[in-house]
C-alpha positions in Angstrom: -16.7 71.8 34.9 -18.7 71.3 31.6 -20.7 68.3 30.7 -18.7 66.1 28.3 -21.2 66.2 25.4 -23.2 68.5 23.2 -26.8 68.5 22.3 -28.6 68.3 18.9 -30.2 71.6 17.9 -33.6 72.5 16.4 -35.4 69.5 17.8 -39.1 69.6 18.8 -38.6 68.1 22.3 -35.9 68.8 24.8 -36.5 65.5 26.5 -38.3 62.3 25.5 -39.3 60.2 28.4 -39.9 56.5 28.3 -41.0 54.6 31.4 -43.4 54.5 34.3 -46.5 56.5 35.2 -48.7 55.8 38.2 -51.5 57.0 40.3 -50.4 57.4 44.0 -52.7 57.0 47.0 -50.9 58.9 49.7 -51.6 58.2 53.4 -50.3 60.6 56.0 -49.9 59.2 59.5 -48.6 60.8 62.8 -45.8 58.3 62.8 -45.0 55.1 60.8 -47.0 52.3 62.4 -45.4 49.3 64.2 -46.0 45.8 63.0 -49.4 44.3 63.8 -50.8 47.7 65.0 -53.5 50.1 64.1 -53.0 53.8 63.3 -55.5 56.4 62.4 -54.5 58.3 59.2 -54.3 62.1 59.3 -55.0 62.7 55.6 -55.5 60.8 52.4 -54.8 62.0 48.9 -54.9 60.7 45.3 -52.2 62.2 43.1 -50.5 61.4 39.8 -46.9 60.0 39.9 -44.5 57.6 38.3 -40.8 58.3 37.9 -40.6 59.3 34.2 -44.0 60.9 34.0 -43.2 63.1 37.0 -39.8 64.1 35.5 -41.5 65.2 32.3 -44.0 67.3 34.2 -41.2 68.9 36.2 -39.3 69.8 33.0 -42.5 71.3 31.5 -42.9 73.6 34.5 -39.4 74.8 34.0 -40.1 75.6 30.3 -38.6 72.5 28.7 -40.8 70.9 26.0 -41.2 67.2 26.7 -42.8 64.0 25.2 -43.8 61.0 27.1 -44.2 57.4 26.0 -46.0 55.2 28.5 -49.0 52.9 28.8 -52.1 53.5 30.8 -55.0 51.2 31.7 -58.5 51.9 30.4 -59.6 52.5 34.0 -60.4 55.6 36.0 -56.8 55.8 37.2 -55.6 55.8 33.6 -57.9 58.6 32.7 -56.8 60.6 35.7 -53.1 60.0 34.9 -53.4 60.9 31.2 -55.3 64.1 32.0 -52.7 65.2 34.6 -50.0 65.1 31.9 -52.1 66.7 29.2 -52.9 69.6 31.5 -49.2 70.2 32.0 -48.6 70.3 28.3 -46.6 67.0 28.0 -46.9 65.5 24.5 -48.5 62.1 24.6 -48.2 61.1 20.9 -46.3 58.0 21.9 -48.4 56.9 24.8 -51.1 54.2 24.7 -54.2 53.1 26.5 -54.3 49.3 26.9 -57.7 47.8 26.9 -58.5 45.7 29.9 -55.2 46.7 31.7 -55.0 48.4 35.2 -52.9 51.5 35.5 -49.9 51.3 37.8 -50.8 52.3 41.3 -48.9 52.9 44.5 -50.0 53.1 48.1 -47.6 55.5 49.9 -47.4 55.8 53.7 -45.9 59.2 54.8 -44.6 59.8 58.3 -45.7 63.3 59.2 -42.7 63.8 61.6 -40.2 64.0 58.7 -42.0 63.4 55.4 -40.2 60.1 54.7 -42.4 57.6 52.9 -42.8 53.9 52.3 -44.1 52.8 48.8 -46.2 49.7 48.1 -46.8 49.4 44.3 -48.0 47.2 41.5 -47.7 47.3 37.8 -49.9 45.3 35.4 -47.8 43.1 33.0 -50.0 44.2 30.2 -48.5 47.7 30.5 -45.1 46.4 29.3 -43.7 47.7 26.1 -42.6 44.9 23.8 -39.3 45.6 22.0 -41.0 45.8 18.6 -43.3 48.5 20.0 -40.5 50.8 21.1 -41.3 54.3 19.6 -37.9 54.9 18.0 -39.3 57.6 15.7 -39.5 59.9 18.8 -35.7 59.9 19.1 -35.1 62.1 16.1 -37.4 64.7 17.6 -35.5 65.0 20.9 -32.3 66.1 22.4 -32.3 63.7 25.4 -33.8 60.3 26.0 -34.6 59.7 29.7 -35.9 56.4 30.9 -36.4 54.0 33.7 -35.3 50.4 32.8 -38.5 48.5 33.6 -38.9 47.4 30.0 -35.3 46.6 29.4 -35.3 45.3 25.8 -37.4 48.2 24.6 -35.1 50.7 26.5 -32.1 49.1 24.8 -33.6 49.6 21.3 -34.3 53.3 22.1 -30.9 53.8 23.7 -29.1 52.3 20.6 -31.1 54.6 18.3 -30.3 57.6 20.5 -26.6 56.8 20.3 -26.8 56.5 16.5 -28.6 59.8 16.3 -26.4 61.8 18.7 -29.1 62.0 21.4 -28.0 62.0 25.0 -29.2 59.1 27.1 -30.2 59.6 30.7 -31.3 56.8 33.1 -33.1 56.9 36.4 -31.9 53.8 38.3 -33.1 52.6 41.7 -32.6 48.9 41.3 -31.1 46.3 38.9 -33.1 44.3 36.4 -32.3 41.3 34.2 -30.4 42.5 31.2 -29.8 45.9 32.8 -26.0 45.6 32.6 -25.9 45.7 28.8 -28.4 48.5 28.7 -26.4 50.7 31.1 -23.4 50.6 28.8 -25.5 52.7 26.4 -26.2 55.4 29.0 -24.5 58.8 29.1 -25.9 60.2 32.4 -26.4 57.5 35.1 -28.1 58.7 38.3 -28.8 56.1 40.9 -30.4 56.0 44.3 -28.0 56.2 47.2 -28.6 52.5 48.2 -27.9 51.0 44.8 -24.2 50.5 45.3 -24.7 48.4 48.5 -27.2 46.2 46.6 -24.5 45.5 44.0 -21.3 45.5 45.9 -22.2 45.2 49.6 -20.8 47.9 52.0 -18.8 50.4 50.0 -17.7 54.0 50.2 -19.7 56.3 47.9 -16.8 57.5 45.8 -15.4 54.1 45.4 -18.9 52.9 44.4 -19.1 55.5 41.6 -15.7 54.4 40.3 -16.8 50.8 40.3 -20.0 51.7 38.5 -18.1 53.6 35.9 -15.7 50.6 35.4 -18.8 48.4 34.9 -20.8 50.6 32.5 -18.5 53.4 31.2 -21.1 56.2 31.6 -19.7 59.7 31.1 -21.5 61.1 34.1 -22.3 59.0 37.2 -24.2 60.1 40.2 -25.8 59.3 43.5 -28.7 61.1 45.1 -28.2 61.6 48.8 -31.5 63.0 50.0 -31.2 66.1 52.2 -27.4 65.8 52.1 -27.4 66.7 48.4 -25.7 64.7 45.7 -22.4 63.2 44.5 -21.4 63.1 40.8 -18.4 61.7 39.0 -17.2 63.0 35.6 -13.8 62.4 34.0 -12.4 61.3 37.3 -13.6 64.5 39.0 -16.0 64.3 41.9 -18.7 67.0 42.2 -20.3 67.1 45.6 -23.2 69.6 46.2 -25.1 70.3 49.4 -28.8 69.9 49.7 -31.3 72.7 50.3 -33.6 73.0 53.3 -37.2 72.5 52.3 -39.0 75.8 52.5 -41.6 75.4 55.3 -40.3 72.0 56.2 -40.5 68.6 54.5 -44.0 67.3 54.0 -43.3 64.4 51.6 -40.2 62.9 49.9 -42.3 61.0 47.3 -40.7 61.8 43.9 -37.7 63.7 45.3 -35.4 61.5 43.2 -37.4 62.2 40.1 -37.3 65.9 40.9 -33.5 65.7 41.2 -33.4 64.4 37.6 -35.6 67.3 36.6 -33.2 69.9 37.8 -30.1 68.1 36.4 -31.6 67.7 32.9 -32.8 71.3 33.0 -29.3 72.5 33.9 -27.7 70.4 31.2 -30.0 71.7 28.5 -29.5 75.3 29.7 -25.7 74.8 29.2 -24.9 75.1 32.8 -21.8 73.6 34.4 -22.1 70.3 36.2 -21.8 72.1 39.5 -24.6 74.5 38.8 -26.8 71.8 37.3 -26.3 69.6 40.4 -27.3 72.6 42.6 -30.4 73.1 40.5 -31.2 69.4 40.9 -30.9 69.6 44.7 -33.0 72.8 44.7 -35.8 71.2 42.6 -35.9 68.2 44.9 -36.2 70.4 48.0 -39.0 72.5 46.5 -40.9 69.4 45.5 -40.9 68.2 49.2 -43.0 71.3 50.2 -46.2 69.4 49.6 -47.7 65.9 49.6 -47.5 64.2 46.2 -44.8 63.6 43.6 -45.7 66.5 41.4 -47.8 68.8 43.6 -45.0 71.3 44.4 -42.7 70.9 41.5 -41.4 74.4 41.0 -41.6 77.0 38.2 -38.4 78.5 36.9 -38.9 81.6 39.0 -39.3 79.6 42.2 -36.1 77.7 41.4 -34.2 80.8 40.8 -35.5 82.4 44.0 -34.5 79.5 46.2 -31.0 79.3 44.7 -30.5 83.1 44.9 -31.7 83.5 48.4 -30.3 80.4 50.1 
C-alpha cells in the first residue's frame, strides 16, 4: 500500500525537525532498584539525545539531508549537544543558543537485564519557542516537517505553513499537551507511543484506538509503536501490522527506540517505499539502535539497515 501523499521535489532538506534536544546521563544498573534502597551502578555515560534531534541524526546517517530548529543553553551541555549535531552534518541554521538558559537534561536508569529504561528529565522554560519566533522560512526548504508538540503554538504555525506549502507534517507523540488537539488536526503522519490511547480513552483495543484517534484528528496515517512486538499503522481504513526485529547481540538500551522508529518510517516514505516496507524499516532501525547505550550511539547506516532486513 502506498502512502496517500506526494512530496515536493528539489528541496534543500528532506526533513526539517522542530522540537527537543537533550543531553542524557545514562546509568546502567544490574536491576532496577526497589524503593528506598541503594544500588551500585555498573556504568555511567553522558550522551546526546532528545526526540527530534535524535531523529535528525538518524536520518543523516541514512543519507537524508536534515535541518534542526531547537534551543540550547549556553552551558557545557549545550556546547556538547550542538557539536554532536554538527558532527553528524545536521544543519543548525534555525537553532539558537539562549543566554543564561540550561540545556534540557535527562537522567536515565537502564536495567541491564533487558535494556528497559526509566527517564527523569527537565526542560528550562527559557528554551521555549514563542509563536512569533517559529522559523517558518525553513518550511519552503523542506519536504517534511517533523516535530514534537512541546511548544504547541509555534508548532501550529509551522504546521499551517507546511499545509499551505505542500509539505508533509509528521508528529512524534508520547503525551497530550494543552492545545494539542487543534494541532494534531494539521498532522499527516501521527505516530504515538503505545500507551497514549489508554491515557486518552482508558482501556481500549489498539485497532479501535487508532480508529478513535483518526476520528478525532483526521490524520492520513496513524500509528502506534509497540516495542519489540513491532508496530501497527492505519491508513485509509487498512491496518498494517509489522513484526519487530531481534536486537543484534541483545538489547542494551531502549532509550530513543521510538525516535529511531520515526527515522526508519520517514526514510522509507522519502525513498518511495510502500507503507509496509517503510514500517519494516522503522522496526529495523529501532532494533539496531538498541544495540548500544544511548539514544544515538548505534543508529545505523544505510548498509547496516539493508543487511538486517535482508538477513533476518
